[in-house]
C-alpha positions in Angstrom: -2.5 -36.9 -5.6 -1.8 -39.7 -3.2 -3.4 -39.9 0.2 -0.1 -39.0 2.0 0.4 -35.9 -0.2 -3.2 -34.7 0.3 -2.9 -35.1 4.1 0.5 -33.4 4.1 -0.9 -30.5 2.1 -3.8 -30.1 4.5 -1.5 -30.2 7.5 0.8 -27.6 5.9 -2.1 -25.3 5.0 -3.4 -25.6 8.5 0.0 -24.7 9.9 0.1 -21.6 7.8 -3.3 -20.5 9.1 -2.3 -21.2 12.7 0.9 -19.2 12.2 -1.0 -16.3 10.6 -3.5 -16.3 13.5 -0.7 -16.3 16.1 0.8 -13.1 14.5 -2.5 -11.5 13.7 -1.7 -8.2 15.4 1.6 -7.8 13.5 -0.2 -8.7 10.3 -2.9 -6.1 10.9 -0.3 -3.5 11.7 1.5 -4.3 8.5 -1.7 -4.0 6.5 -2.5 -0.6 8.1 1.0 0.8 7.6 1.1 -0.2 4.0 -2.4 1.1 3.4 -1.5 4.5 5.0 1.6 4.8 2.9 -0.4 4.1 -0.2 -3.0 6.7 0.7 -0.2 9.3 1.3 1.5 8.3 -2.0 -1.8 8.7 -3.9 -2.5 12.1 -2.2 1.0 13.3 -3.1 0.9 12.1 -6.7 -2.7 13.0 -7.5 -3.5 15.8 -5.1 -0.4 17.9 -5.4 -0.7 18.5 -9.2 -4.4 19.1 -8.8 -3.8 21.7 -6.0 -1.1 23.3 -8.1 -3.3 23.7 -11.1 -6.5 24.6 -9.2 -5.3 27.0 -6.6 -2.0 28.4 -7.8 -2.7 28.1 -11.6 0.6 26.3 -12.1 1.2 23.8 -14.9 0.6 20.5 -13.1 3.2 18.6 -15.2 5.9 20.9 -13.9 5.0 20.7 -10.3 7.6 18.1 -9.3 10.6 19.5 -11.1 10.6 23.3 -11.1 10.1 26.0 -8.4 6.8 27.8 -8.4 6.4 31.0 -10.3 5.7 33.0 -7.1 8.9 31.9 -5.3 
């Protein structure tokens, strides 16, 4: 790399960090919302079949596509 390219890269990287710092609350909110959605998704996809099998003695592979036997 030439000196100009190296200094330009450092300036660009510094600008990115400055921008991220200026929008830190938005970035934190985004991380928390995405994390909450992932937790809810995992609970739905892993917890629901486990609940169906453990409590209601339903076949956990049928949980998403068919009505329960007690309905």
